[in-house]
MARLUM-444929 format. One record per residue (C-alpha): x, y, z; residue number from 1. Coordinates in steps of 0.05 Angstrom, whole numbers, plus 5000, padded with zeros to 4 digits. Example, Ala and Ser with C-alpha at 12.3 -4.5 7.8 and 13.67 -1.06 7.14 Angstrom:
2
+------+------+------+-----+
!    u !    v !    w ! num !
+------+------+------+-----+
! 5246 ! 4910 ! 5156 !   1 !
! 5273 ! 4979 ! 5143 !   2 !
+------+------+------+-----+
This chain:
216
+------+------+------+-----+
!    u !    v !    w ! num !
+------+------+------+-----+
! 5100 ! 5569 ! 3581 !   1 !
! 5172 ! 5572 ! 3559 !   2 !
! 5219 ! 5516 ! 3579 !   3 !
! 5265 ! 5567 ! 3611 !   4 !
! 5208 ! 5592 ! 3652 !   5 !
! 5190 ! 5521 ! 3673 !   6 !
! 5260 ! 5509 ! 3695 !   7 !
! 5261 ! 5574 ! 3732 !   8 !
! 5197 ! 5556 ! 3769 !   9 !
! 5223 ! 5488 ! 3789 !  10 !
! 5291 ! 5515 ! 3807 !  11 !
! 5263 ! 5571 ! 3849 !  12 !
! 5216 ! 5524 ! 3884 !  13 !
! 5272 ! 5475 ! 3898 !  14 !
! 5316 ! 5529 ! 3928 !  15 !
! 5260 ! 5557 ! 3972 !  16 !
! 5237 ! 5488 ! 3991 !  17 !
! 5306 ! 5469 ! 4015 !  18 !
! 5311 ! 5535 ! 4051 !  19 !
! 5244 ! 5521 ! 4087 !  20 !
! 5275 ! 5458 ! 4118 !  21 !
! 5344 ! 5486 ! 4130 !  22 !
! 5372 ! 5486 ! 4201 !  23 !
! 5438 ! 5510 ! 4228 !  24 !
! 5461 ! 5438 ! 4229 !  25 !
! 5447 ! 5405 ! 4161 !  26 !
! 5474 ! 5338 ! 4183 !  27 !
! 5420 ! 5284 ! 4175 !  28 !
! 5389 ! 5266 ! 4242 !  29 !
! 5400 ! 5194 ! 4261 !  30 !
! 5337 ! 5191 ! 4303 !  31 !
! 5290 ! 5207 ! 4244 !  32 !
! 5270 ! 5162 ! 4185 !  33 !
! 5297 ! 5179 ! 4116 !  34 !
! 5232 ! 5211 ! 4093 !  35 !
! 5236 ! 5263 ! 4150 !  36 !
! 5307 ! 5284 ! 4135 !  37 !
! 5312 ! 5359 ! 4116 !  38 !
! 5341 ! 5346 ! 4047 !  39 !
! 5287 ! 5295 ! 4029 !  40 !
! 5232 ! 5340 ! 4053 !  41 !
! 5260 ! 5399 ! 4016 !  42 !
! 5264 ! 5362 ! 3950 !  43 !
! 5194 ! 5335 ! 3957 !  44 !
! 5167 ! 5403 ! 3975 !  45 !
! 5203 ! 5435 ! 3916 !  46 !
! 5175 ! 5385 ! 3867 !  47 !
! 5104 ! 5393 ! 3893 !  48 !
! 5110 ! 5469 ! 3897 !  49 !
! 5140 ! 5472 ! 3828 !  50 !
! 5082 ! 5432 ! 3801 !  51 !
! 5033 ! 5479 ! 3834 !  52 !
! 5069 ! 5540 ! 3805 !  53 !
! 5072 ! 5509 ! 3736 !  54 !
! 4998 ! 5492 ! 3737 !  55 !
! 4978 ! 5561 ! 3760 !  56 !
! 5022 ! 5600 ! 3711 !  57 !
! 5014 ! 5620 ! 3640 !  58 !
! 5060 ! 5651 ! 3588 !  59 !
! 5031 ! 5719 ! 3606 !  60 !
! 5036 ! 5707 ! 3681 !  61 !
! 5103 ! 5672 ! 3691 !  62 !
! 5125 ! 5715 ! 3750 !  63 !
! 5061 ! 5700 ! 3789 !  64 !
! 5070 ! 5625 ! 3776 !  65 !
! 5142 ! 5628 ! 3799 !  66 !
! 5121 ! 5663 ! 3864 !  67 !
! 5066 ! 5613 ! 3877 !  68 !
! 5113 ! 5555 ! 3865 !  69 !
! 5167 ! 5582 ! 3911 !  70 !
! 5118 ! 5599 ! 3966 !  71 !
! 5085 ! 5531 ! 3961 !  72 !
! 5152 ! 5495 ! 3962 !  73 !
! 5172 ! 5528 ! 4028 !  74 !
! 5106 ! 5514 ! 4061 !  75 !
! 5102 ! 5442 ! 4036 !  76 !
! 5175 ! 5428 ! 4054 !  77 !
! 5164 ! 5454 ! 4125 !  78 !
! 5101 ! 5412 ! 4131 !  79 !
! 5136 ! 5349 ! 4108 !  80 !
! 5194 ! 5361 ! 4155 !  81 !
! 5148 ! 5373 ! 4215 !  82 !
! 5163 ! 5328 ! 4273 !  83 !
! 5100 ! 5287 ! 4286 !  84 !
! 5130 ! 5241 ! 4338 !  85 !
! 5085 ! 5237 ! 4400 !  86 !
! 5106 ! 5279 ! 4459 !  87 !
! 5138 ! 5239 ! 4515 !  88 !
! 5088 ! 5221 ! 4568 !  89 !
! 5108 ! 5232 ! 4641 !  90 !
! 5124 ! 5169 ! 4678 !  91 !
! 5069 ! 5150 ! 4726 !  92 !
! 5084 ! 5165 ! 4798 !  93 !
! 5099 ! 5102 ! 4838 !  94 !
! 5043 ! 5078 ! 4882 !  95 !
! 5057 ! 5090 ! 4956 !  96 !
! 5073 ! 5028 ! 4994 !  97 !
! 5019 ! 5008 ! 5043 !  98 !
! 5036 ! 5023 ! 5114 !  99 !
! 5051 ! 4960 ! 5154 ! 100 !
! 4997 ! 4940 ! 5202 ! 101 !
! 5016 ! 4950 ! 5275 ! 102 !
! 5040 ! 4886 ! 5306 ! 103 !
! 4998 ! 4860 ! 5364 ! 104 !
! 5036 ! 4847 ! 5427 ! 105 !
! 5003 ! 4793 ! 5468 ! 106 !
! 4985 ! 4810 ! 5539 ! 107 !
! 5019 ! 4766 ! 5590 ! 108 !
! 4972 ! 4759 ! 5648 ! 109 !
! 4984 ! 4714 ! 5708 ! 110 !
! 4958 ! 4725 ! 5777 ! 111 !
! 4950 ! 4682 ! 5839 ! 112 !
! 4896 ! 4694 ! 5891 ! 113 !
! 4897 ! 4654 ! 5955 ! 114 !
! 4839 ! 4631 ! 5999 ! 115 !
! 4827 ! 4613 ! 6071 ! 116 !
! 4820 ! 4540 ! 6090 ! 117 !
! 4756 ! 4507 ! 6063 ! 118 !
! 4731 ! 4574 ! 6035 ! 119 !
! 4714 ! 4601 ! 5965 ! 120 !
! 4704 ! 4673 ! 5989 ! 121 !
! 4752 ! 4726 ! 5965 ! 122 !
! 4796 ! 4757 ! 6018 ! 123 !
! 4796 ! 4834 ! 6022 ! 124 !
! 4867 ! 4837 ! 5997 ! 125 !
! 4850 ! 4797 ! 5935 ! 126 !
! 4804 ! 4851 ! 5908 ! 127 !
! 4861 ! 4900 ! 5898 ! 128 !
! 4898 ! 4851 ! 5853 ! 129 !
! 4835 ! 4830 ! 5816 ! 130 !
! 4820 ! 4904 ! 5802 ! 131 !
! 4886 ! 4909 ! 5764 ! 132 !
! 4869 ! 4845 ! 5726 ! 133 !
! 4801 ! 4873 ! 5707 ! 134 !
! 4832 ! 4939 ! 5683 ! 135 !
! 4881 ! 4901 ! 5639 ! 136 !
! 4826 ! 4859 ! 5609 ! 137 !
! 4782 ! 4919 ! 5596 ! 138 !
! 4839 ! 4954 ! 5560 ! 139 !
! 4852 ! 4892 ! 5517 ! 140 !
! 4784 ! 4865 ! 5497 ! 141 !
! 4815 ! 4813 ! 5451 ! 142 !
! 4849 ! 4777 ! 5509 ! 143 !
! 4816 ! 4715 ! 5539 ! 144 !
! 4836 ! 4682 ! 5604 ! 145 !
! 4832 ! 4616 ! 5639 ! 146 !
! 4816 ! 4618 ! 5713 ! 147 !
! 4840 ! 4555 ! 5748 ! 148 !
! 4821 ! 4537 ! 5820 ! 149 !
! 4864 ! 4494 ! 5867 ! 150 !
! 4862 ! 4466 ! 5938 ! 151 !
! 4909 ! 4435 ! 5988 ! 152 !
! 4910 ! 4360 ! 6000 ! 153 !
! 4864 ! 4359 ! 6061 ! 154 !
! 4796 ! 4327 ! 6045 ! 155 !
! 4773 ! 4280 ! 5991 ! 156 !
! 4790 ! 4289 ! 5918 ! 157 !
! 4717 ! 4297 ! 5899 ! 158 !
! 4705 ! 4350 ! 5952 ! 159 !
! 4769 ! 4387 ! 5932 ! 160 !
! 4749 ! 4388 ! 5858 ! 161 !
! 4683 ! 4421 ! 5875 ! 162 !
! 4717 ! 4470 ! 5922 ! 163 !
! 4769 ! 4489 ! 5870 ! 164 !
! 4714 ! 4501 ! 5818 ! 165 !
! 4677 ! 4546 ! 5867 ! 166 !
! 4740 ! 4586 ! 5878 ! 167 !
! 4750 ! 4596 ! 5803 ! 168 !
! 4677 ! 4617 ! 5795 ! 169 !
! 4684 ! 4666 ! 5852 ! 170 !
! 4741 ! 4701 ! 5818 ! 171 !
! 4704 ! 4703 ! 5751 ! 172 !
! 4643 ! 4732 ! 5784 ! 173 !
! 4684 ! 4789 ! 5813 ! 174 !
! 4717 ! 4804 ! 5747 ! 175 !
! 4648 ! 4807 ! 5714 ! 176 !
! 4627 ! 4857 ! 5767 ! 177 !
! 4685 ! 4900 ! 5743 ! 178 !
! 4661 ! 4899 ! 5670 ! 179 !
! 4696 ! 4838 ! 5642 ! 180 !
! 4651 ! 4797 ! 5596 ! 181 !
! 4637 ! 4727 ! 5621 ! 182 !
! 4650 ! 4695 ! 5553 ! 183 !
! 4722 ! 4718 ! 5556 ! 184 !
! 4736 ! 4674 ! 5617 ! 185 !
! 4740 ! 4599 ! 5624 ! 186 !
! 4738 ! 4570 ! 5694 ! 187 !
! 4764 ! 4502 ! 5714 ! 188 !
! 4777 ! 4467 ! 5780 ! 189 !
! 4837 ! 4421 ! 5789 ! 190 !
! 4827 ! 4404 ! 5863 ! 191 !
! 4892 ! 4381 ! 5896 ! 192 !
! 4924 ! 4355 ! 5831 ! 193 !
! 4972 ! 4413 ! 5818 ! 194 !
! 5006 ! 4436 ! 5882 ! 195 !
! 5059 ! 4490 ! 5879 ! 196 !
! 5086 ! 4475 ! 5948 ! 197 !
! 5088 ! 4418 ! 5998 ! 198 !
! 5024 ! 4398 ! 6033 ! 199 !
! 5063 ! 4376 ! 6095 ! 200 !
! 5066 ! 4446 ! 6125 ! 201 !
! 5016 ! 4501 ! 6139 ! 202 !
! 5055 ! 4549 ! 6095 ! 203 !
! 5056 ! 4501 ! 6036 ! 204 !
! 4982 ! 4485 ! 6042 ! 205 !
! 4965 ! 4560 ! 6045 ! 206 !
! 5002 ! 4570 ! 5978 ! 207 !
! 4964 ! 4512 ! 5947 ! 208 !
! 4896 ! 4542 ! 5964 ! 209 !
! 4896 ! 4589 ! 5905 ! 210 !
! 4866 ! 4612 ! 5839 ! 211 !
! 4910 ! 4624 ! 5779 ! 212 !
! 4890 ! 4673 ! 5722 ! 213 !
! 4927 ! 4661 ! 5658 ! 214 !
! 4918 ! 4692 ! 5589 ! 215 !
! 4901 ! 4643 ! 5535 ! 216 !
+------+------+------+-----+
């Protein structure tokens, strides 16, 4: 091959290689490394394409060699300039915050049931109030209660302790008849130890003969 032909091959490949990487804006991109700049890719593609054209040409086939070199330069330059940076991955969606657990509001339950003198039997009017207590407990199965029995000051302390316990047990039995589990209730008798009124009058003693139901 003639030297002029060799130069033509390399020159043609260089021009086409640079054209394969040309863009409207030939300013080097600052976000790419030097070996991916269009000019660098074009020169590299031209040299490789020129070598291919030179190797495939002969003195009798110079035009074919030049065409092969130019075509190879454009393809190789474009391949070298190809952007192989990974595609940006979408940011993961934030995990939904767990819903706050509903706050439990404690049930305030306090009820007083009074009794006749020296008696642990429920009065007819007491059942109405105890029905409401039972309904509240059945609607709130996590609530437990203490049922405390009391007496007035008439009689001995020992007798009054037993009587007050019987009164507390009487109330618990009725609540169980209304569906309240027995293990949710604690009964205790205090006798005459905790009066809420004076024991010097009939009215005060009547108030002291009572059972208190309190949520724990």
